[in-house]
PDB file of the backbone (N, CA, C, O) and the ligand in Angstrom, with CONECT records:
HET     ZN  A 101       1
ATOM      1  N   MET A   1       5.586   2.398 -20.659  1.00  0.00           N
ATOM      2  CA  MET A   1       4.094   2.329 -20.454  1.00  0.00           C
ATOM      3  C   MET A   1       3.650   0.924 -19.989  1.00  0.00           C
ATOM      4  O   MET A   1       2.869   0.771 -19.050  1.00  0.00           O
ATOM      5  N   HIS A   2       4.209  -0.134 -20.723  1.00  0.00           N
ATOM      6  CA  HIS A   2       3.974  -1.460 -20.330  1.00  0.00           C
ATOM      7  C   HIS A   2       4.499  -1.783 -18.906  1.00  0.00           C
ATOM      8  O   HIS A   2       3.951  -2.675 -18.257  1.00  0.00           O
ATOM      9  N   ILE A   3       5.435  -1.158 -18.456  1.00  0.00           N
ATOM     10  CA  ILE A   3       5.845  -1.450 -17.135  1.00  0.00           C
ATOM     11  C   ILE A   3       4.938  -0.948 -16.139  1.00  0.00           C
ATOM     12  O   ILE A   3       4.687  -1.637 -15.150  1.00  0.00           O
ATOM     13  N   ILE A   4       4.366   0.306 -16.321  1.00  0.00           N
ATOM     14  CA  ILE A   4       3.422   0.775 -15.425  1.00  0.00           C
ATOM     15  C   ILE A   4       2.085  -0.250 -15.256  1.00  0.00           C
ATOM     16  O   ILE A   4       1.567  -0.527 -14.175  1.00  0.00           O
ATOM     17  N   ILE A   5       1.699  -0.691 -16.430  1.00  0.00           N
ATOM     18  CA  ILE A   5       0.532  -1.638 -16.454  1.00  0.00           C
ATOM     19  C   ILE A   5       0.834  -2.751 -15.653  1.00  0.00           C
ATOM     20  O   ILE A   5       0.005  -3.173 -14.847  1.00  0.00           O
ATOM     21  N   GLY A   6       2.052  -3.323 -15.808  1.00  0.00           N
ATOM     22  CA  GLY A   6       2.492  -4.513 -15.146  1.00  0.00           C
ATOM     23  C   GLY A   6       2.514  -4.326 -13.514  1.00  0.00           C
ATOM     24  O   GLY A   6       2.092  -5.136 -12.690  1.00  0.00           O
ATOM     25  N   LEU A   7       3.073  -3.136 -13.280  1.00  0.00           N
ATOM     26  CA  LEU A   7       2.985  -2.760 -11.875  1.00  0.00           C
ATOM     27  C   LEU A   7       1.611  -2.682 -11.196  1.00  0.00           C
ATOM     28  O   LEU A   7       1.360  -3.135 -10.079  1.00  0.00           O
ATOM     29  N   LEU A   8       0.674  -1.994 -12.087  1.00  0.00           N
ATOM     30  CA  LEU A   8      -0.714  -2.134 -11.575  1.00  0.00           C
ATOM     31  C   LEU A   8      -1.314  -3.515 -11.340  1.00  0.00           C
ATOM     32  O   LEU A   8      -1.988  -3.816 -10.354  1.00  0.00           O
ATOM     33  N   ILE A   9      -1.023  -4.254 -12.268  1.00  0.00           N
ATOM     34  CA  ILE A   9      -1.515  -5.505 -12.269  1.00  0.00           C
ATOM     35  C   ILE A   9      -0.979  -6.383 -10.914  1.00  0.00           C
ATOM     36  O   ILE A   9      -1.685  -7.100 -10.205  1.00  0.00           O
ATOM     37  N   ALA A  10       0.407  -6.128 -10.772  1.00  0.00           N
ATOM     38  CA  ALA A  10       1.101  -6.891  -9.587  1.00  0.00           C
ATOM     39  C   ALA A  10       0.436  -6.229  -8.289  1.00  0.00           C
ATOM     40  O   ALA A  10       0.070  -6.914  -7.334  1.00  0.00           O
ATOM     41  N   PHE A  11       0.310  -4.809  -8.341  1.00  0.00           N
ATOM     42  CA  PHE A  11      -0.466  -4.255  -7.070  1.00  0.00           C
ATOM     43  C   PHE A  11      -1.711  -4.838  -6.720  1.00  0.00           C
ATOM     44  O   PHE A  11      -2.003  -5.160  -5.568  1.00  0.00           O
ATOM     45  N   LEU A  12      -2.511  -4.987  -7.801  1.00  0.00           N
ATOM     46  CA  LEU A  12      -3.808  -5.719  -7.651  1.00  0.00           C
ATOM     47  C   LEU A  12      -3.813  -6.977  -7.130  1.00  0.00           C
ATOM     48  O   LEU A  12      -4.588  -7.293  -6.228  1.00  0.00           O
ATOM     49  N   ILE A  13      -2.946  -7.795  -7.656  1.00  0.00           N
ATOM     50  CA  ILE A  13      -2.707  -9.202  -7.149  1.00  0.00           C
ATOM     51  C   ILE A  13      -2.525  -9.103  -5.655  1.00  0.00           C
ATOM     52  O   ILE A  13      -3.304  -9.692  -4.906  1.00  0.00           O
ATOM     53  N   VAL A  14      -1.628  -8.454  -5.242  1.00  0.00           N
ATOM     54  CA  VAL A  14      -1.097  -8.151  -3.701  1.00  0.00           C
ATOM     55  C   VAL A  14      -2.288  -7.817  -2.849  1.00  0.00           C
ATOM     56  O   VAL A  14      -2.505  -8.354  -1.763  1.00  0.00           O
ATOM     57  N   ALA A  15      -3.132  -6.793  -3.466  1.00  0.00           N
ATOM     58  CA  ALA A  15      -4.122  -6.353  -2.803  1.00  0.00           C
ATOM     59  C   ALA A  15      -5.235  -7.632  -2.491  1.00  0.00           C
ATOM     60  O   ALA A  15      -5.740  -7.901  -1.401  1.00  0.00           O
ATOM     61  N   ILE A  16      -5.411  -8.207  -3.573  1.00  0.00           N
ATOM     62  CA  ILE A  16      -6.465  -9.455  -3.395  1.00  0.00           C
ATOM     63  C   ILE A  16      -5.842 -10.376  -2.392  1.00  0.00           C
ATOM     64  O   ILE A  16      -6.566 -10.842  -1.512  1.00  0.00           O
ATOM     65  N   TYR A  17      -4.648 -10.668  -2.433  1.00  0.00           N
ATOM     66  CA  TYR A  17      -4.168 -11.826  -1.583  1.00  0.00           C
ATOM     67  C   TYR A  17      -4.247 -11.229  -0.053  1.00  0.00           C
ATOM     68  O   TYR A  17      -4.519 -11.957   0.902  1.00  0.00           O
ATOM     69  N   ALA A  18      -3.977  -9.801   0.075  1.00  0.00           N
ATOM     70  CA  ALA A  18      -4.034  -9.363   1.395  1.00  0.00           C
ATOM     71  C   ALA A  18      -5.322  -9.349   1.987  1.00  0.00           C
ATOM     72  O   ALA A  18      -5.440  -9.341   3.212  1.00  0.00           O
ATOM     73  N   ARG A  19      -6.413  -9.345   1.134  1.00  0.00           N
ATOM     74  CA  ARG A  19      -7.785  -9.264   1.433  1.00  0.00           C
ATOM     75  C   ARG A  19      -8.301 -10.721   1.956  1.00  0.00           C
ATOM     76  O   ARG A  19      -9.101 -10.931   2.867  1.00  0.00           O
ATOM     77  N   ARG A  20      -7.699 -11.570   1.219  1.00  0.00           N
ATOM     78  CA  ARG A  20      -7.915 -13.113   1.478  1.00  0.00           C
ATOM     79  C   ARG A  20      -7.411 -13.369   2.659  1.00  0.00           C
ATOM     80  O   ARG A  20      -8.109 -14.089   3.373  1.00  0.00           O
ATOM     81  N   ASN A  21      -6.154 -12.906   3.196  1.00  0.00           N
ATOM     82  CA  ASN A  21      -5.543 -13.266   4.325  1.00  0.00           C
ATOM     83  C   ASN A  21      -6.430 -12.780   5.463  1.00  0.00           C
ATOM     84  O   ASN A  21      -6.770 -13.467   6.426  1.00  0.00           O
ATOM     85  N   ARG A  22      -6.760 -11.525   5.237  1.00  0.00           N
ATOM     86  CA  ARG A  22      -7.506 -10.815   6.140  1.00  0.00           C
ATOM     87  C   ARG A  22      -8.901 -11.559   6.483  1.00  0.00           C
ATOM     88  O   ARG A  22      -9.476 -11.458   7.566  1.00  0.00           O
ATOM     89  N   ALA A  23      -9.319 -12.270   5.457  1.00  0.00           N
ATOM     90  CA  ALA A  23     -10.787 -12.980   5.787  1.00  0.00           C
ATOM     91  C   ALA A  23     -10.567 -14.286   6.659  1.00  0.00           C
ATOM     92  O   ALA A  23     -11.556 -14.851   7.126  1.00  0.00           O
ATOM     93  N   THR A  24      -9.279 -14.780   6.890  1.00  0.00           N
ATOM     94  CA  THR A  24      -9.099 -16.074   7.537  1.00  0.00           C
ATOM     95  C   THR A  24      -9.019 -15.725   9.091  1.00  0.00           C
ATOM     96  O   THR A  24      -7.981 -15.786   9.750  1.00  0.00           O
ATOM     97  N   ARG A  25     -10.272 -15.349   9.579  1.00  0.00           N
ATOM     98  CA  ARG A  25     -10.180 -14.992  11.119  1.00  0.00           C
ATOM     99  C   ARG A  25     -10.819 -16.110  11.786  1.00  0.00           C
ATOM    100  O   ARG A  25     -11.923 -15.932  12.301  1.00  0.00           O
ATOM    101  N   GLY A  26     -10.234 -17.273  11.837  1.00  0.00           N
ATOM    102  CA  GLY A  26     -10.792 -18.321  12.380  1.00  0.00           C
ATOM    103  C   GLY A  26     -10.170 -18.584  13.872  1.00  0.00           C
ATOM    104  O   GLY A  26     -10.276 -19.688  14.407  1.00  0.00           O
ATOM    105  N   CYS A  27      -9.616 -17.655  14.399  1.00  0.00           N
ATOM    106  CA  CYS A  27      -8.756 -17.724  15.591  1.00  0.00           C
ATOM    107  C   CYS A  27      -9.738 -17.786  16.674  1.00  0.00           C
ATOM    108  O   CYS A  27     -10.765 -17.112  16.594  1.00  0.00           O
ATOM    109  N   ARG A  28      -9.498 -18.568  17.719  1.00  0.00           N
ATOM    110  CA  ARG A  28     -10.084 -18.488  19.087  1.00  0.00           C
ATOM    111  C   ARG A  28      -9.158 -18.239  20.094  1.00  0.00           C
ATOM    112  O   ARG A  28      -8.537 -19.156  20.633  1.00  0.00           O
ATOM    113  N   TRP A  29      -8.995 -16.874  20.438  1.00  0.00           N
ATOM    114  CA  TRP A  29      -7.920 -16.623  21.282  1.00  0.00           C
ATOM    115  C   TRP A  29      -8.366 -16.787  22.693  1.00  0.00           C
ATOM    116  O   TRP A  29      -9.436 -16.363  23.129  1.00  0.00           O
ATOM    117  N   ARG A  30      -7.325 -17.534  23.480  1.00  0.00           N
ATOM    118  CA  ARG A  30      -7.638 -17.722  24.988  1.00  0.00           C
ATOM    119  C   ARG A  30      -6.722 -17.094  25.738  1.00  0.00           C
ATOM    120  O   ARG A  30      -5.531 -17.214  25.451  1.00  0.00           O
ATOM    121  N   GLU A  31      -7.074 -16.437  26.658  1.00  0.00           N
ATOM    122  CA  GLU A  31      -6.064 -15.648  27.540  1.00  0.00           C
ATOM    123  C   GLU A  31      -5.067 -16.668  28.376  1.00  0.00           C
ATOM    124  O   GLU A  31      -5.606 -17.586  28.995  1.00  0.00           O
ATOM    125  N   ASP A  32      -3.834 -16.554  28.407  1.00  0.00           N
ATOM    126  CA  ASP A  32      -3.085 -17.418  29.023  1.00  0.00           C
ATOM    127  C   ASP A  32      -2.113 -16.571  30.295  1.00  0.00           C
ATOM    128  O   ASP A  32      -0.965 -16.179  30.086  1.00  0.00           O
ATOM    129  N   ARG A  33      -2.740 -16.425  31.422  1.00  0.00           N
ATOM    130  CA  ARG A  33      -2.344 -15.448  32.366  1.00  0.00           C
ATOM    131  C   ARG A  33      -0.879 -15.915  32.977  1.00  0.00           C
ATOM    132  O   ARG A  33      -0.109 -15.149  33.556  1.00  0.00           O
ATOM    133  N   SER A  34      -0.655 -17.261  32.744  1.00  0.00           N
ATOM    134  CA  SER A  34       0.728 -17.667  33.136  1.00  0.00           C
ATOM    135  C   SER A  34       1.825 -17.222  32.303  1.00  0.00           C
ATOM    136  O   SER A  34       3.008 -17.347  32.621  1.00  0.00           O
ATOM    137  N   GLY A  35       1.364 -16.647  31.118  1.00  0.00           N
ATOM    138  CA  GLY A  35       2.471 -16.094  30.157  1.00  0.00           C
ATOM    139  C   GLY A  35       2.519 -14.840  29.906  1.00  0.00           C
ATOM    140  O   GLY A  35       3.050 -14.365  28.902  1.00  0.00           O
ATOM    141  N   ASP A  36       1.892 -14.113  30.919  1.00  0.00           N
ATOM    142  CA  ASP A  36       1.849 -12.594  31.010  1.00  0.00           C
ATOM    143  C   ASP A  36       3.207 -12.060  31.129  1.00  0.00           C
ATOM    144  O   ASP A  36       4.034 -12.603  31.862  1.00  0.00           O
ATOM    145  N   ARG A  37       3.502 -10.881  30.348  1.00  0.00           N
ATOM    146  CA  ARG A  37       4.977 -10.281  30.711  1.00  0.00           C
ATOM    147  C   ARG A  37       4.629  -8.832  31.057  1.00  0.00           C
ATOM    148  O   ARG A  37       4.323  -8.020  30.184  1.00  0.00           O
ATOM    149  N   GLY A  38       4.680  -8.557  32.264  1.00  0.00           N
ATOM    150  CA  GLY A  38       4.244  -7.242  32.781  1.00  0.00           C
ATOM    151  C   GLY A  38       2.825  -6.757  32.445  1.00  0.00           C
ATOM    152  O   GLY A  38       1.802  -7.260  32.911  1.00  0.00           O
ATOM    153  N   SER A  39       2.871  -5.720  31.583  1.00  0.00           N
ATOM    154  CA  SER A  39       1.484  -5.261  31.222  1.00  0.00           C
ATOM    155  C   SER A  39       0.947  -5.863  29.838  1.00  0.00           C
ATOM    156  O   SER A  39      -0.078  -5.481  29.273  1.00  0.00           O
ATOM    157  N   LEU A  40       1.807  -6.866  29.387  1.00  0.00           N
ATOM    158  CA  LEU A  40       1.340  -7.420  28.068  1.00  0.00           C
ATOM    159  C   LEU A  40       0.726  -8.698  28.460  1.00  0.00           C
ATOM    160  O   LEU A  40       1.334  -9.509  29.158  1.00  0.00           O
ATOM    161  N   ARG A  41      -0.579  -8.912  27.982  1.00  0.00           N
ATOM    162  CA  ARG A  41      -1.318 -10.004  28.099  1.00  0.00           C
ATOM    163  C   ARG A  41      -0.801 -11.230  27.051  1.00  0.00           C
ATOM    164  O   ARG A  41      -0.283 -10.968  25.965  1.00  0.00           O
ATOM    165  N   LYS A  42      -0.989 -12.404  27.469  1.00  0.00           N
ATOM    166  CA  LYS A  42      -0.481 -13.457  26.410  1.00  0.00           C
ATOM    167  C   LYS A  42      -1.893 -14.167  26.144  1.00  0.00           C
ATOM    168  O   LYS A  42      -2.716 -14.520  26.988  1.00  0.00           O
ATOM    169  N   TYR A  43      -1.953 -14.274  24.856  1.00  0.00           N
ATOM    170  CA  TYR A  43      -3.129 -14.932  24.205  1.00  0.00           C
ATOM    171  C   TYR A  43      -2.524 -16.048  23.413  1.00  0.00           C
ATOM    172  O   TYR A  43      -1.476 -15.966  22.773  1.00  0.00           O
ATOM    173  N   ARG A  44      -3.357 -17.186  23.531  1.00  0.00           N
ATOM    174  CA  ARG A  44      -3.035 -18.124  22.659  1.00  0.00           C
ATOM    175  C   ARG A  44      -4.167 -18.672  21.715  1.00  0.00           C
ATOM    176  O   ARG A  44      -5.257 -18.851  22.260  1.00  0.00           O
ATOM    177  N   CYS A  45      -4.080 -18.913  20.605  1.00  0.00           N
ATOM    178  CA  CYS A  45      -5.194 -19.276  19.623  1.00  0.00           C
ATOM    179  C   CYS A  45      -5.334 -20.846  19.841  1.00  0.00           C
ATOM    180  O   CYS A  45      -4.382 -21.616  19.713  1.00  0.00           O
ATOM    181  N   ALA A  46      -6.550 -21.214  20.166  1.00  0.00           N
ATOM    182  CA  ALA A  46      -7.015 -22.601  20.311  1.00  0.00           C
ATOM    183  C   ALA A  46      -7.235 -23.199  18.996  1.00  0.00           C
ATOM    184  O   ALA A  46      -7.294 -24.429  18.975  1.00  0.00           O
ATOM    185  N   ALA A  47      -7.364 -22.587  17.928  1.00  0.00           N
ATOM    186  CA  ALA A  47      -7.536 -23.067  16.662  1.00  0.00           C
ATOM    187  C   ALA A  47      -6.150 -23.445  15.807  1.00  0.00           C
ATOM    188  O   ALA A  47      -6.043 -24.505  15.191  1.00  0.00           O
ATOM    189  N   CYS A  48      -5.197 -22.517  15.854  1.00  0.00           N
ATOM    190  CA  CYS A  48      -4.159 -22.760  15.213  1.00  0.00           C
ATOM    191  C   CYS A  48      -2.858 -22.903  15.894  1.00  0.00           C
ATOM    192  O   CYS A  48      -1.799 -23.273  15.386  1.00  0.00           O
ATOM    193  N   GLY A  49      -3.100 -22.532  17.207  1.00  0.00           N
ATOM    194  CA  GLY A  49      -1.836 -22.535  18.104  1.00  0.00           C
ATOM    195  C   GLY A  49      -1.012 -21.255  18.183  1.00  0.00           C
ATOM    196  O   GLY A  49      -0.081 -21.181  18.984  1.00  0.00           O
ATOM    197  N   ALA A  50      -1.268 -20.440  17.529  1.00  0.00           N
ATOM    198  CA  ALA A  50      -0.410 -19.018  17.380  1.00  0.00           C
ATOM    199  C   ALA A  50      -0.574 -18.419  18.848  1.00  0.00           C
ATOM    200  O   ALA A  50      -1.503 -18.554  19.645  1.00  0.00           O
ATOM    201  N   GLU A  51       0.585 -17.738  18.949  1.00  0.00           N
ATOM    202  CA  GLU A  51       0.775 -16.968  20.368  1.00  0.00           C
ATOM    203  C   GLU A  51       0.862 -15.509  20.099  1.00  0.00           C
ATOM    204  O   GLU A  51       1.595 -15.162  19.172  1.00  0.00           O
ATOM    205  N   ALA A  52       0.213 -14.594  20.782  1.00  0.00           N
ATOM    206  CA  ALA A  52       0.210 -13.223  20.532  1.00  0.00           C
ATOM    207  C   ALA A  52       0.161 -12.370  22.084  1.00  0.00           C
ATOM    208  O   ALA A  52      -0.455 -12.775  23.069  1.00  0.00           O
ATOM    209  N   PHE A  53       0.819 -11.344  22.021  1.00  0.00           N
ATOM    210  CA  PHE A  53       0.812 -10.315  23.199  1.00  0.00           C
ATOM    211  C   PHE A  53       0.039  -9.191  22.942  1.00  0.00           C
ATOM    212  O   PHE A  53       0.199  -8.678  21.834  1.00  0.00           O
ATOM    213  N   THR A  54      -0.896  -8.601  23.829  1.00  0.00           N
ATOM    214  CA  THR A  54      -1.399  -7.604  23.577  1.00  0.00           C
ATOM    215  C   THR A  54      -1.295  -6.650  24.701  1.00  0.00           C
ATOM    216  O   THR A  54      -1.326  -7.101  25.846  1.00  0.00           O
ATOM    217  N   ALA A  55      -1.172  -5.356  24.496  1.00  0.00           N
ATOM    218  CA  ALA A  55      -0.992  -4.290  25.680  1.00  0.00           C
ATOM    219  C   ALA A  55      -2.430  -3.850  25.912  1.00  0.00           C
ATOM    220  O   ALA A  55      -2.728  -3.360  27.001  1.00  0.00           O
ATOM    221  N   THR A  56      -3.316  -3.991  24.975  1.00  0.00           N
ATOM    222  CA  THR A  56      -4.702  -3.601  25.280  1.00  0.00           C
ATOM    223  C   THR A  56      -5.625  -4.721  25.828  1.00  0.00           C
ATOM    224  O   THR A  56      -5.255  -5.882  26.003  1.00  0.00           O
ATOM    225  N   LYS A  57      -6.816  -4.261  26.069  1.00  0.00           N
ATOM    226  CA  LYS A  57      -7.857  -5.281  26.528  1.00  0.00           C
ATOM    227  C   LYS A  57      -8.210  -5.961  25.434  1.00  0.00           C
ATOM    228  O   LYS A  57      -8.200  -5.437  24.321  1.00  0.00           O
ATOM    229  N   GLY A  58      -8.575  -7.262  25.659  1.00  0.00           N
ATOM    230  CA  GLY A  58      -9.254  -8.245  24.633  1.00  0.00           C
ATOM    231  C   GLY A  58      -8.148  -8.709  23.816  1.00  0.00           C
ATOM    232  O   GLY A  58      -7.068  -8.118  23.787  1.00  0.00           O
ATOM    233  N   PRO A  59      -8.413  -9.800  23.126  1.00  0.00           N
ATOM    234  CA  PRO A  59      -7.710 -10.577  22.374  1.00  0.00           C
ATOM    235  C   PRO A  59      -7.308  -9.946  21.124  1.00  0.00           C
ATOM    236  O   PRO A  59      -7.966  -8.979  20.740  1.00  0.00           O
ATOM    237  N   PRO A  60      -6.225 -10.398  20.371  1.00  0.00           N
ATOM    238  CA  PRO A  60      -5.979  -9.874  19.102  1.00  0.00           C
ATOM    239  C   PRO A  60      -7.019 -10.160  18.087  1.00  0.00           C
ATOM    240  O   PRO A  60      -7.736 -11.160  18.119  1.00  0.00           O
ATOM    241  N   ARG A  61      -7.069  -9.140  17.093  1.00  0.00           N
ATOM    242  CA  ARG A  61      -8.248  -9.205  16.178  1.00  0.00           C
ATOM    243  C   ARG A  61      -8.116 -10.220  15.108  1.00  0.00           C
ATOM    244  O   ARG A  61      -9.089 -10.834  14.670  1.00  0.00           O
ATOM    245  N   ASP A  62      -6.794 -10.406  14.656  1.00  0.00           N
ATOM    246  CA  ASP A  62      -6.762 -11.253  13.507  1.00  0.00           C
ATOM    247  C   ASP A  62      -5.586 -12.465  13.797  1.00  0.00           C
ATOM    248  O   ASP A  62      -4.806 -12.383  14.745  1.00  0.00           O
ATOM    249  N   CYS A  63      -5.586 -13.392  13.006  1.00  0.00           N
ATOM    250  CA  CYS A  63      -4.771 -14.673  13.152  1.00  0.00           C
ATOM    251  C   CYS A  63      -3.337 -14.322  12.957  1.00  0.00           C
ATOM    252  O   CYS A  63      -3.147 -13.639  11.950  1.00  0.00           O
ATOM    253  N   LYS A  64      -2.361 -14.589  13.604  1.00  0.00           N
ATOM    254  CA  LYS A  64      -1.078 -14.499  13.522  1.00  0.00           C
ATOM    255  C   LYS A  64      -0.404 -15.656  12.518  1.00  0.00           C
ATOM    256  O   LYS A  64       0.695 -15.517  11.981  1.00  0.00           O
ATOM    257  N   SER A  65      -1.194 -16.720  12.379  1.00  0.00           N
ATOM    258  CA  SER A  65      -0.738 -17.809  11.540  1.00  0.00           C
ATOM    259  C   SER A  65      -1.040 -17.629   9.935  1.00  0.00           C
ATOM    260  O   SER A  65      -2.007 -16.951   9.587  1.00  0.00           O
ATOM    261  N   ASP A  66      -0.326 -18.153   9.126  1.00  0.00           N
ATOM    262  CA  ASP A  66      -0.691 -18.206   7.736  1.00  0.00           C
ATOM    263  C   ASP A  66      -1.438 -19.481   7.402  1.00  0.00           C
ATOM    264  O   ASP A  66      -1.828 -19.713   6.258  1.00  0.00           O
ATOM    265  N   LEU A  67      -1.618 -20.257   8.364  1.00  0.00           N
ATOM    266  CA  LEU A  67      -2.284 -21.561   7.977  1.00  0.00           C
ATOM    267  C   LEU A  67      -3.784 -21.202   7.725  1.00  0.00           C
ATOM    268  O   LEU A  67      -4.300 -20.231   8.278  1.00  0.00           O
ATOM    269  N   PRO A  68      -4.493 -22.055   6.834  1.00  0.00           N
ATOM    270  CA  PRO A  68      -5.935 -21.726   6.841  1.00  0.00           C
ATOM    271  C   PRO A  68      -6.516 -22.234   7.912  1.00  0.00           C
ATOM    272  O   PRO A  68      -5.953 -23.117   8.560  1.00  0.00           O
ATOM    273  N   PRO A  69      -7.713 -21.753   8.248  1.00  0.00           N
ATOM    274  CA  PRO A  69      -8.565 -22.119   9.294  1.00  0.00           C
ATOM    275  C   PRO A  69      -9.102 -23.745   9.099  1.00  0.00           C
ATOM    276  O   PRO A  69      -9.629 -24.222   8.094  1.00  0.00           O
ATOM    277  N   ALA A  70      -8.794 -24.419  10.378  1.00  0.00           N
ATOM    278  CA  ALA A  70      -9.232 -26.031  10.190  1.00  0.00           C
ATOM    279  C   ALA A  70     -10.612 -26.016  10.029  1.00  0.00           C
ATOM    280  O   ALA A  70     -11.226 -27.071   9.868  1.00  0.00           O
TER     281      ALA A  70
HETATM  282 ZN    ZN A 101      -5.310 -18.759  14.909  1.00  0.00          ZN2+
END
């Protein structure tokens, strides 16, 4: 019984941390056409320097970096 309660608490802590990470959306994605790979568009974050490729239109939704927004 205590194990189940402990697992529930651990799950809640993970859920809270996941939400916090989701809240850090300080990225400013800039399109980098020189880095395109075929149909993938390269985006570079001007805030944290993260790089991401997207196959769809528009920049990535969230930050790829674990760093807090400056
Ligand atoms: Zn970023």
